[in-house]
C-alpha positions, 0 to 999 in steps of 0.5 A: 313636812310638819316635823321638818318645819317643827325641827327648824323652828326649834333650831331657830329658837335655840340659835336665838337664845345662844345669840342673846347669851353671847351678846354684850350686856348693854346690847341685851338691855337694849334688845330686851327694852325694845321687845318689852316696848313692843309688847306694852304698846300693843293696842287692846280693843277688848273694851269695844267689840267690832261693830258696836260700842257699848258706850253708845247704848243704854241711853237716850241721846237728844240733838243739841246742835245740827250743822254748827247751829244750836237746835231750837224746835217750834212749839209742838215739835218733838225733840230729835232723839236717838237710842242705840241697841247693841245686841241687834246693832240697831238704832231708833229715835225721833227725827222731829216729826217722824220716827226713824230706825236703822242699823249701825256699825262702829269700828274704833272711831268710825260709825256708819248709820244705815237708814232703814225706815222713816215714817211719813207724817207732815209737821212744821219742822220738816226742813230740819228733819230733812237736814237731820236725816241727810246728816245721819246718812253722811256720818262717818265718825264719832267721838264721846266727850264728858263735860262738867255742867252744874257740878255734874258730868254730862256725856256728849256724842259728836258725829262727823262727816270726815273731819267736819262736825255735823251733829252733837247729841247730849245724853239725857238718860240719868 
C-alpha cells in the first residue's frame, strides 16, 4: 500500500512540474509569487513557547492601576506585586496584605492565572486585595507595552478580561 501511495505521490509531483513548465511566463510569475507569499506569511511562534512567555519572567511587576483607578495604598500596606517563574509556570507575589501564588498558562495573547493559595492575614487594605484577587481570576488576556519615561524605557503589563482592561503592572526590576 505504501509503495503505491509513494508512486502516486511521485507521479503527482512530476505532473505538477510538467504543468509549471508549460505555463505561460506571466502565469508562472503569478503562481510563484503566491507560493512565496504563502511561505513568507507563515507565523513563527518560536519566540514564545506554548504555556509561558519569557518576557513576563525574570522581573517583578508592581500594580499601578486597578479597574481603571490609579493604585494608592494606605501607609503600612505593602505594594501589590507579581513575579512569574517560567520553568514551573508559577507566579507569586503580594496581594497587599497577603502572599498569593498559583500557576499560569499563556498562549499568544491569552493568559490564565490559576490561584492556588493566599495567606489569610487581616489588614487595612482588605477591600483592595479582594478586588485584586477577583480581577486576577477573571483575567483572560495580556499585553506588554514599553513606554519612555524620563529618558528610560519602562515596561508595562496590561491584564484584560476579554476587551476590558482590569489591571496595569509596571516592571520594577532594573
